[in-house]
N, C-alpha and C positions, 0 to 999 in steps of 0.2 A: 579808659582806653586800653589799659593793659589786658583786660578780659577780651575785648574785641580783637586785639592783635593776636592773642593766643588762639581764638576761634578761627581766625583767618589762616593761621599756620597749621590748623588741624590738631592743636594741642589741647590737653585737658585744662580745667580751671582750678585744679588743686594748687593751693598756695597763694591764690589771688586774694587780696584783702577785700573783705565784704564792704561794699559802699553803703552807708546808711541811707535810708529813703529820704527823699526831700519832704520836709515837714510842712513847709509853707508852699502849697501848690500854686499860689499866686505868683511865685517866682518864675514859673514856666511860661514860655511864650504861647501865643495862640497857635493851634495846629496849623501847619503850613499847607493849607488847602490850595494856596496860590500856585504850588508846584504841580498841581493836578489839573489835567484837562477836564474841567468840571462838566462841560457839555457831553463829552464822551462818557464820563462817569454816570451822569444823570440818565443818559440814554440807555446804558446797560442796566441800571436799576429799573427803569420803566419797562424794559423788555422782560426782566425777571418777574415783575409783578404781573404783567400780561400773560406770561406763561405759567402763572401760579407756582413759581419757584419760591416765592416769599409768601407763605401761607397766611401770615398775620395780616396782610394788606391786600385789598381787592381793587384799589384804584391807584394808578401811577401818580406820584407826587414828586416834588423836588425834596428829597431827603438829605439830611446831613447828620453824621454821627458825632457825638461828643461824649466826654466823660466829665462829670462835675465833681466826682470824688473817686478815691481809690480805697480798696481794702474793705474789711468788715470785721466787727468785733465778735461776731458769732462764730460757732465752730461746727456747723452742720457736717456730719461725717462724710458725705459724698462730695462736698463743694471744693472746687479747685482754688478757691480763695486761700485755702490753708497751705497750698503748695509753696508760695513765697512767704507766708506767715507775716505779712506786713500789716501795720496798724491802719485804722481808718483815718483818712485825711480828706479834706474837702476844700474846693475853691470857695472863696468868700462870695456872697451874693453880689456885691458891688463889682467884682471881677467878672462874674458870669453875665451880669446885665450888659456890661460893655462889650464882651466878646460875642454874645448872642445877637445883639443888635447889629454889630459890625458884619458878622457872617451872614445874617439874614439879608441885609441890604446888598452886600457885594455879590452873593451867589443866589439871590432870590429864593431862599429856602422857604418851603411850605410846611415842613414838619421836621423837627429835630428828634433824633433817636438817641436818648441818653443810655450809655452802656454801663452805668455804675453797677457795682455788685450789690450795693445797699443804699439807694439814693435818699431814703427818708430816715436814715439812722439818727442824724442830728435834726430833731423835729423843728426847732425854731428856724434854723437855716433853710430847711426844706419848705416850711410854710411861707417864708418870705419869698423864696424863689417861685412858688406856686402862685402867690398873689401877683407878682410881677408878670408872669407869663399869661395869667388870666386877664389882667388889665390891658395888656398889649394884644390880646387875642392871638398869641403865638402857640400854635399846635405842637405837641410833642408826645413822646411815648417813652416810658421807662421799660426798655426791652427785657431786662431781667426781673422786672416786677418790683413790688413793694413789700415791706413788712406790714401785714394787716393790723397788727397791734399798735402801729405808729401812724395810723390814718384816722382822721376824724370825718364825720359827715360833711363838715365845711370844706375840708381838703378836697373831698370828692366832688363837691359842687363846683369848686374853683377849677378843678381838673377838667370837668365837663365844659365849663364856661370858656376855657382856653381853646376849645375846639378839638380836644382829644377824642379819638374814636373808640377807645376801650381802656380798661384798667386791669392789670394783672397782679395777683398776689400768689404767694406760695403757701400751700397747706402741707404739702409733702405726704401726709397720711391723714386718714379719717379715724385713726385709732390713737387716742391720747397716750397710751402706753408706748406705742411705736415712736411718737413724737418726742417724748421725754427720755425714754430709755434706750432707743436704738438710733434714731436720727440725730438726737441732741439738738432739736430745733428750738426748744424753750418757747413754745407758742401755745396759746389757748385757742382752741378751735372756735370758741365763741366770737373771737375777733374776726375770723374769716367769715362767719355767718353774718355778722353785723356789717362788714364791709360790702358783701355782695347785696345785702338788703338795701344799703345806702345807695349803691350803684343803680339798683332797680328803681329806687324812688325818684332818681333824677334822670332816668332814661339813658344811663351810660352802660354799654355792654361790659361785662366782666369775664375774666378768665382766671382759673385757679390751677396751679401746678400740683401734680401728684407724682409720687414715685412708689413702685412696688418692687418686691424682690430684694429687700435688704436682708443681710444676715441677721438672724434673730427673729425675723418675721416668720409666720406660718401662713397657710392659705386662708385660715379664718381671719387673721388680721388684714390680709390683703383684700378679702371680700368686704370687710368693713369699710375700707378706703373706697372701693368701687361703689358701694351703696351710698356712702356719704357724698361722693362726687356726683352720682346720678341724681340724688335728691336735691342737691344744690342747683343742678341744672334745671330739673323739672319745676322746682318751686320758684327759684330766683333767676333763672336764665344764666347761671355762671358756667361758662363753657369749660369742661375739664381738659387740661393739657396733661395727658398721662404718658409717663415713660417708665422704662425699667431702670433699675439701679445700674449705673455705669462706673466701674472701679478705675478711675483715671489715676495714673501713676502720681505718687506724692500725696494722695489723700488718705485719710484714716481708713476709709472703706477699702482702698487698695491694700494697705498694710494688713488689715484684718484678714482679707481673703488670702493674701500671700502666706501669712503665718498659719492659718487654719486649713489650707488646702481647699479653698472653696472655688477655685477656678476650674470650670468645666473646659474652658479654652483660655489659654493665657493671653491677656490683653496686649502684652508686649510683642506678641507675634501676630497681631491683627492690625489692619488699617483702621483709621478712625471711623470711617463710614460703617464698617462692619460692627464696631462696638455699638454704634447708634442703632443698627438694624435689628440686633437680637441680643437677648440676655446671655451672659457668660458665667453667672454665679450659680453654684449648685451646693445646697446644704442638705441635711437629713430631712428638712421640712419641705423642700420644693426642688424641682429641677428647672432648667431653662425652658423646657417644653411647657411646664405648668404655667410659668409666668407669661410666656408668649401666647398661650391659649387664652389666658384670662384677659390679656390686653386685647386680643383679636375679638373675643366675644363682647367685651365692653365697647369696643370700637363699633361693632355691628349694631348694637343697641343705640348708641349715641348717634351714629350716622343716620339711622332711621328717624330718631327724634328730631335731628337737626335739619335733615334735607327733605323731609316729607311734610307738606302742609295738608293736614287731614281736616276736611270740612264735612261735618255730619249734617245731613239735610233732613233732620227729624228722625223719629223712632218708628213711624208708621211703616207697615209692610203688607203686601198682598199675599204673602205666605204666612203660615202659622206653625213654623217648624217645631217639632217636639224637642229638638236639641238646642233651640235658640236661647241665648242668655238674656235677651230682652223680653221680659214677660208682658210688659204693657205696650202693645203694638199700636195703641191709639194715644200714646203718651205725647210728650212735648214735641213741638215742631222746631224748625230752625229759627235762628235769631233774626232773619230777614235778609233780603238780597243785598241791601246796602252794607250791612255789617259783615256779611260773608265776603263781599268784594273787598272791603277794607282789610279784612284779615288776610285774604289772598295776597294783596299787594304788600302788606306789612311783612308777612313771612318771606316773600320773595326778596325784599330789601335786606332781610336778615340772613339770607343765604339759602333758603329752601330751593330745591331744584325740581321736586316732583309734587304734583297736586293729586290728592286722593279724595274722591267724592264717595261718600258712603252714607248708610242709613242705619236702621231700617232698610227700606228699599228706596234709594235716591230717585229712581225714575218716577216715583209718585209725585215728585215736585215738578214734573213736566219740563217745560222749556228752560227752567232755571239751570238744570244740569248743563244744557248746551251753552247757555250764556256764560256760566262760570268757566266752562272748558275753553271757550273762545277768549275770555278775559285772561285766562292763565297762559294761553299761547301767546297773546300779545305782550304779556308781562315777562315772557322769557322762560317759562317753566319748560324743562327738557321733556318731561313726560306728563300726560294728563290721564290719570288712571280712574276708572269707574268700577266700584265694587257693587255688583248687581246680581240678582237671581236670574237675569237674562230674559225673563218672560216678556218684557215690553218690546223686545227686539224680534218677536214673532212677526212684527210688521217690518218689512224691508225698508220702508221709508224712514222708520226710526233709526235703523242701523246706519243708513246712508247719512242721515242728518247728524248722527253722533260723530261720524268720521269727518264731515265737513266742519263741525264745530271744533274739532281738535282732539277728540278722544282717540288715543293711540294704544291704550292698553286696557284690558278688561279682566277683572277678577270675579269669577262666578262660583256657584256652588252646585255640586252634583251629589246626590245621595245614594244612587244606585244606577246600574245599567238597566235595571228592570223598572218599567213604568209604574207598576203597582207598588213596589217598595219605595220608590222616590216619592210618589204621591202620598203614600201613607206617612212618610216622614214630614212632608210639608203640610199635610192635612188639607190639601187642595187638589181635587181630581183634575187631571189634565195638565198639571204643572210640569210634568216631565217632558211632554211633547212640546210645550211652549219654550221651555229652557233650552232643549236641544235644537229646536228650530232657531231660537235666538242666537245661539253660539254659531250655527252655520251661516246665518245671515250676516252676523258681524264679520266673520271671516271673509265672506263673499264681498262685503263692503270695503274691506281693506284693513281691518284690524288684525295685524299679524301676531301680536302677543296677547294670547288669552290663556289664563291659568284657571285651575279649578281647585276648590277646597272640598275634600271628601271627608265628612264627619265620621269618626270612628264610633259608632253607636251600637247598641244591642240590636237595633233593627237591621243594620246593613252588614254586619260581620260575615254572614254566609256568602255575600256577593262582593266583598271588598276587593279581592284580587281582580275579578272580572270587571269591576267598575273602573279600576285604574287602567286596565287595558282598553276599555271603552273610551275613556278620556283621551288616551294616547291616539286611538284611531280617529277621534274627532279632530285631531291636529293640535291639541293643546300642548303648550311648551313645557309646562310644569304642573305638578299635582302636589297639593299639601294634604297630608293625612292629619287631621286635627281632632284631638279628643275634646269633647264638650266640657265646659266648666260646670261646677256644682249648681249653677243658676239654671241649668237645663232641667226639664222634667225628669224626675228620678228614673222613670221606666226607660228613658233613652240612653242612660249611662251604662256603658259596658265595663265590667271588672277588668282591670289591667291584665290579669292572668288569662282571662278568656280572650281578650283582644290581641294579645301579643302574637300568637301563632299566625293570625291573618295578616297582621302588619308586617311581620318578618317574611311571610310568603310573598307579599307584594314587593317588598324591597329586593328579595332574591330573584323574582321573576323579571323585574324590569330594572336591571342595574344601569342601563344607559339612559333612563328617563330621569329628568330633573325632579326627583321625588324627595319630599322632606316630611318629617314627623314633628308635630308640636303639640303642646298641651299635656305632655306626660313627662314625669321626671326622667331625665336623660339616663339615669343609671338603671332604669327598668328595662331598657332595650339592650340587646347584645352589643358588646364593645366594638365589634367590627362595623357597626352602623353609626358610630359616634359622629361622623361628619354629616350624617343625614338628619341629625337632631337639630331642630331650629327653635328659637324663642317664639313666644306668642307675639302676634302683631302689637306694635307699640301703642296703638289706639285702644287696646283692650287692657293695658297694664293697670289703669286706674281702678277698673272693676275687679281685676283678678288679685292684685296684691293683698287686699284685706282678707281674702279667702285662704291665703297661704300661711304656713307656719315656718319656723326656722329651726328645725331639729339640729342638734349638735353636729351630727355627721354631715349634714348638708353644708354647714358653714365651712367645712374643710375641703369642699369639692371645688376644683378649678372651673367647673361649668356653672357654678351656683348663680352668678349674676344674670345669666341667660335663662337658666332652667327655673329659677325661683323656688325649687324644692317641692315638697309635698303640700297638699291642702291640709287645712286644720283638721283635727281628729274627727270633728262632727261631720265634716264633708268627705273626708277620705274613706269613711266607711262605705260610701256609695260606690267607690271604685274597687272595694275589696269584698263586696257581697258575693257569696258562693265561691270565693277564691280557691278554697281547698278542693271543691268539686271540679273547678275549671282546670286545676293542675293535674 
């Protein structure tokens, strides 16, 4: 009480005897939730969930927070557990059983939120608690996550059985050297991979914490973390929780930054929310702007992977474009309407907000496009996007039917403002007139958001600037200048040096148009257009990644996770042919 009295009088705590921590937590009484107006509390939590202020949860429930243990024996450099420096202590399972059952009954708790710093440090204790919660079907969540190397597949099965909606572990980095020498995590990344695989096997969503921007890291090491995180998500569905390093006072990270002058802005002069909002650490290897950009580009990629349900309706197409990366246009079809509908509903339940229908040419599937769009609207998808060459909408009835079904955004392609050049690119006479008529009919039917991809090829370089202007005059909201991949016919590929002047001219002539450039290494364009550079569409990543290499210089670039670098040498020669002459 002496310490509290001093604080009340505005005095310092110097000279106050340090009170040793309580060793036996079972001596503590149950939290006094009876002093709280529980209905007001639960109402406020429900409102927060409905307003998406609690991003971890999507459905209001009756939550109650508890701590089953205190402290942690590990010494991660960034962690606030080290501020107090207290040892790990935990309630006994017998105590927890009695407390949990009593609170659940009295306050009608639907899900407990355990706030422990390291809930599964004592494995036998944790395992007994997990079995109890699973047997009683008591749902819970460990808000700060688990140690992956102290979880077994059986633990994960029981966690799912209890009714848990997700499982969170902390990797911190995808670079073993950072984990051992910089973060001091003392964790083998194999345990993280095994944990998310076990979650995937039982159908339990998983999340993994990562941190970038620690002193001692460079951009290459941070890119390794981003690649590791993206791979775990794409392969095993482990959602990345990425944050920048935050030097909280009292941590080893804070002391190191203070001693070595790494603060670009001093955290003591900032509000807590500002520390969370942006990086403040600057070393000779990176700036706060570097870390912020790497986070933003990674977030852009992951948002697309997470929020877009892309359904491919076969490879067939009624064009035969010279720049197309799909060589077999009579190849495999779609998996069937029932399977597509099931995927559509499954991805919506997992959080997808936009539906993208693509091919080949998806309109070759006829009425299936409209049935899927209608199903997506009924399922609650915010946008129903159709990627099409637009030729099918030369018929106004098809355009009106698309709008009635729920198509509200169309992404189309335009190869030139000149009919002859466009038709030469598609190898289909008359395709230009049909595509342009289709765009106009879609706009007339009520599709307000139509964008166009203009391929940057050897065929259309002379008309690239005029083609962008033509797209703008058609009323298109945005235009994507996209370089073809090496899977296109070699004669369609334009050397970077030859293409750059035309692309720059288009960017300079239409500064107010939503114009982006993708498919080219970001560094090959002038730095002033950095914000115009865009990643390739996420549905093309599976095909493009094997064609890319990872040169040493690229691995140190803050744009690397979105740019993917250069193509492998045997492909890159296609983009460098006659480069000396072009310059």
